[in-house]
Every structure is written in structure tokens, then in C-alpha cells.
N, C-alpha and C positions, 0 to 999 in steps of 0.2 A: 885755797883760791877764793876769790870773791864773787859776788853777784850770782850765787846759785850754780856757778860752774864747779863741778867736782870731778876729780879723777876717781874712777872706780878702782884703779890699781895704783898702789903706791910703789915707789922704788923698793921699799922694804918687802912688799908683797912679792915682787919679782925675785929679790934676793933670797927669800925664805921658801920659795916654791920648790917642791919636791916632785919628781916625776917617777912613776913606777918603772922598774927595770923589767924589760922583756927580752927574751932570747933574741939575739941578732938585732937589737934596737940601736938607738943613737949612742954615740960615744959620750959618756958623761962629762969628760973633761972639755970636749968641744962645746957641748951645750952650756956648761958653766962659764966658759970663756965668752961665749956669745952673749949670755945673759948679763955678764959684767959690763959689756959694751952697751947693751940696751939700758941698763940701770944708769950709767953715766949720762947717756944722751937724754934719758927721761928726766933726770934731775936737772940738767941744763935747761930743758924745755920748760919745766915747771918754774924754775927761777926766772926765765925770760918772760913767761906769761905774767908772773906776778909783778915783775919790774915794769912791763908795759902797761899793766892795769893801774899801777901807781902813777905812771906818767900821764895816762889818760885822765885820771882823777885830778891831778895837778893842773893839767891844761884846761879842764872844765871849770875849775875854780878861777883860773886866770880869765877865762872867757866871761864869766859872770862879772868880774871886776871891771873889765874893759867896756862892757855894755853900759 
């Protein structure tokens, strides 16, 4: 991402995250399925932010030309 905005967690970080197993803990398959949904949403959000930042940059360039 641009202009100093950074994601501390990448989709790959989410994908590779491992959780310790504890007796009577969460069901691993449920956790993995939920994390897959989060990864997809997170990737879409990153793409959208990057697209919007490009659009803002283009609009600012047009604004300079119009002035």
C-alpha cells in the first residue's frame, strides 16, 4: 500500500498462522474455514484500497491540469 499505510498482517500471515492445540479447545476445521473466509475478505479489502488510492492519485493529477 502507499503513503505510509501498511498492513501489519498479510493474507499469507493469516494463512500460515498456527494455533496451539489445547484439550477441549476450538475445532481446528472450523477455525481453518473461518480463517479462509477472513483471508478472502482481507485480500479484497487490500485490492480495493489500492484501487481507490490509484483513483485518488489520478483525480489529483486531473485537478492540477484543470486549475
